N, CA, C and O atoms as a Tripos MOL2 file, in Angstrom:
@<TRIPOS>MOLECULE
protein
   76    75    19     0     0
PROTEIN
NO_CHARGES

@<TRIPOS>ATOM
      1 N           4.5190   23.2520  -13.0680 N.3       1 UNK1
      2 CA          4.2980   21.8140  -12.8620 C.3       1 UNK1
      3 C           5.4200   21.0000  -13.5210 C.2       1 UNK1
      4 O           5.8350   19.9650  -13.0000 O.2       1 UNK1
      5 N           5.8930   21.4710  -14.6460 N.am      2 UNK2
      6 CA          6.9350   20.7390  -15.3810 C.3       2 UNK2
      7 C           8.2060   20.6130  -14.5420 C.2       2 UNK2
      8 O           8.9350   19.6260  -14.6410 O.2       2 UNK2
      9 N           8.4610   21.6340  -13.7110 N.am      3 UNK3
     10 CA          9.6550   21.6040  -12.8610 C.3       3 UNK3
     11 C           9.5900   20.4370  -11.8910 C.2       3 UNK3
     12 O          10.6160   19.8650  -11.5240 O.2       3 UNK3
     13 N           8.3690   20.0860  -11.4730 N.am      4 UNK4
     14 CA          8.1870   18.9730  -10.5350 C.3       4 UNK4
     15 C           8.0390   17.6550  -11.2960 C.2       4 UNK4
     16 O           8.3850   16.5880  -10.7900 O.2       4 UNK4
     17 N           7.5240   17.7500  -12.5080 N.am      5 UNK5
     18 CA          7.2820   16.5510  -13.3040 C.3       5 UNK5
     19 C           8.5770   16.0210  -13.9160 C.2       5 UNK5
     20 O           8.7020   14.8230  -14.1700 O.2       5 UNK5
     21 N           9.5300   16.9060  -14.1510 N.am      6 UNK6
     22 CA         10.7820   16.4930  -14.7760 C.3       6 UNK6
     23 C          11.5230   15.4450  -13.9380 C.2       6 UNK6
     24 O          11.8650   14.3830  -14.4600 O.2       6 UNK6
     25 N          11.7780   15.7150  -12.6540 N.am      7 UNK7
     26 CA         12.4680   14.7440  -11.7970 C.3       7 UNK7
     27 C          11.5710   13.5550  -11.4530 C.2       7 UNK7
     28 O          12.0570   12.4460  -11.2330 O.2       7 UNK7
     29 N          10.2670   13.7940  -11.4070 N.am      8 UNK8
     30 CA          9.3260   12.7200  -11.0840 C.3       8 UNK8
     31 C           9.2580   11.7150  -12.2330 C.2       8 UNK8
     32 O           9.1790   10.5070  -12.0110 O.2       8 UNK8
     33 N           9.2910   12.2250  -13.4470 N.am      9 UNK9
     34 CA          9.1950   11.3670  -14.6240 C.3       9 UNK9
     35 C          10.4260   10.4630  -14.7190 C.2       9 UNK9
     36 O          10.3300    9.3150  -15.1540 O.2       9 UNK9
     37 N          11.5720   10.9880  -14.3120 N.am     10 UNK10
     38 CA         12.8050   10.2120  -14.3760 C.3      10 UNK10
     39 C          12.7180    8.9930  -13.4620 C.2      10 UNK10
     40 O          13.3160    7.9530  -13.7400 O.2      10 UNK10
     41 N          11.9660    9.1320  -12.3680 N.am     11 UNK11
     42 CA         11.8560    8.0390  -11.4110 C.3      11 UNK11
     43 C          10.6290    7.1730  -11.7140 C.2      11 UNK11
     44 O          10.6540    5.9580  -11.5190 O.2      11 UNK11
     45 N           9.5510    7.8170  -12.1940 N.am     12 UNK12
     46 CA          8.3040    7.0960  -12.4650 C.3      12 UNK12
     47 C           8.3340    6.4990  -13.8750 C.2      12 UNK12
     48 O           7.9780    5.3360  -14.0650 O.2      12 UNK12
     49 N           8.7540    7.2850  -14.8510 N.am     13 UNK13
     50 CA          8.7940    6.7970  -16.2290 C.3      13 UNK13
     51 C           8.4520    7.8970  -17.2250 C.2      13 UNK13
     52 O           8.0490    8.9880  -16.8220 O.2      13 UNK13
     53 N           8.6050    7.6300  -18.5080 N.am     14 UNK14
     54 CA          8.3450    8.6290  -19.5520 C.3      14 UNK14
     55 C           6.8600    8.9620  -19.6850 C.2      14 UNK14
     56 O           6.5040   10.0080  -20.2280 O.2      14 UNK14
     57 N           5.9990    8.0810  -19.1940 N.am     15 UNK15
     58 CA          4.5510    8.3090  -19.2760 C.3      15 UNK15
     59 C           4.1170    9.4360  -18.3550 C.2      15 UNK15
     60 O           3.0130    9.9620  -18.4960 O.2      15 UNK15
     61 N           4.9970    9.8210  -17.3870 N.am     16 UNK16
     62 CA          4.6560   10.8680  -16.4280 C.3      16 UNK16
     63 C           4.8310   12.2610  -17.0480 C.2      16 UNK16
     64 O           4.3270   13.2480  -16.5120 O.2      16 UNK16
     65 N           5.5440   12.3380  -18.1720 N.am     17 UNK17
     66 CA          5.7790   13.6380  -18.7930 C.3      17 UNK17
     67 C           4.4790   14.2560  -19.2880 C.2      17 UNK17
     68 O           3.7310   13.6130  -20.0240 O.2      17 UNK17
     69 N           4.1950   15.5230  -18.8860 N.am     18 UNK18
     70 CA          2.9790   16.2220  -19.2990 C.3      18 UNK18
     71 C           3.0960   16.8180  -20.6970 C.2      18 UNK18
     72 O           2.0950   17.1360  -21.3390 O.2      18 UNK18
     73 N           4.3510   16.9650  -21.1600 N.am     19 UNK19
     74 CA          4.5650   17.5600  -22.4670 C.3      19 UNK19
     75 C           4.4520   16.4700  -23.5350 C.2      19 UNK19
     76 O           4.6000   16.7530  -24.7240 O.2      19 UNK19
@<TRIPOS>BOND
     1     1     2 1
     2     2     3 1
     3     3     4 2
     4     3     5 am
     5     5     6 1
     6     6     7 1
     7     7     8 2
     8     7     9 am
     9     9    10 1
    10    10    11 1
    11    11    12 2
    12    11    13 am
    13    13    14 1
    14    14    15 1
    15    15    16 2
    16    15    17 am
    17    17    18 1
    18    18    19 1
    19    19    20 2
    20    19    21 am
    21    21    22 1
    22    22    23 1
    23    23    24 2
    24    23    25 am
    25    25    26 1
    26    26    27 1
    27    27    28 2
    28    27    29 am
    29    29    30 1
    30    30    31 1
    31    31    32 2
    32    31    33 am
    33    33    34 1
    34    34    35 1
    35    35    36 2
    36    35    37 am
    37    37    38 1
    38    38    39 1
    39    39    40 2
    40    39    41 am
    41    41    42 1
    42    42    43 1
    43    43    44 2
    44    43    45 am
    45    45    46 1
    46    46    47 1
    47    47    48 2
    48    47    49 am
    49    49    50 1
    50    50    51 1
    51    51    52 2
    52    51    53 am
    53    53    54 1
    54    54    55 1
    55    55    56 2
    56    55    57 am
    57    57    58 1
    58    58    59 1
    59    59    60 2
    60    59    61 am
    61    61    62 1
    62    62    63 1
    63    63    64 2
    64    63    65 am
    65    65    66 1
    66    66    67 1
    67    67    68 2
    68    67    69 am
    69    69    70 1
    70    70    71 1
    71    71    72 2
    72    71    73 am
    73    73    74 1
    74    74    75 1
    75    75    76 2
@<TRIPOS>SUBSTRUCTURE
     1 UNK1         2 RESIDUE 1 A UNK
     2 UNK2         6 RESIDUE 1 A UNK
     3 UNK3        10 RESIDUE 1 A UNK
     4 UNK4        14 RESIDUE 1 A UNK
     5 UNK5        18 RESIDUE 1 A UNK
     6 UNK6        22 RESIDUE 1 A UNK
     7 UNK7        26 RESIDUE 1 A UNK
     8 UNK8        30 RESIDUE 1 A UNK
     9 UNK9        34 RESIDUE 1 A UNK
    10 UNK10       38 RESIDUE 1 A UNK
    11 UNK11       42 RESIDUE 1 A UNK
    12 UNK12       46 RESIDUE 1 A UNK
    13 UNK13       50 RESIDUE 1 A UNK
    14 UNK14       54 RESIDUE 1 A UNK
    15 UNK15       58 RESIDUE 1 A UNK
    16 UNK16       62 RESIDUE 1 A UNK
    17 UNK17       66 RESIDUE 1 A UNK
    18 UNK18       70 RESIDUE 1 A UNK
    19 UNK19       74 RESIDUE 1 A UNK
Protein backbone atom coordinates (compact mmCIF):
# COMPACT_ATOMS: atom_id res chain seq x y z
CA UNK A 1 0.00 0.00 0.00
CA UNK A 2 2.87 2.36 0.79
CA UNK A 3 4.05 2.09 -2.82
CA UNK A 4 0.73 3.58 -3.91
CA UNK A 5 0.46 5.97 -0.99
CA UNK A 6 3.87 7.52 -1.58
CA UNK A 7 3.00 9.20 -4.93
CA UNK A 8 -0.58 9.82 -3.79
CA UNK A 9 0.56 11.64 -0.67
CA UNK A 10 2.77 13.93 -2.73
CA UNK A 11 -0.30 15.07 -4.66
CA UNK A 12 -2.89 14.87 -1.86
CA UNK A 13 -0.75 15.98 1.09
CA UNK A 14 1.28 14.72 4.08
CA UNK A 15 -1.91 13.63 5.86
CA UNK A 16 -2.25 10.81 3.28
CA UNK A 17 0.89 9.08 4.58
CA UNK A 18 -0.01 5.80 6.38
CA UNK A 19 3.33 5.69 8.18
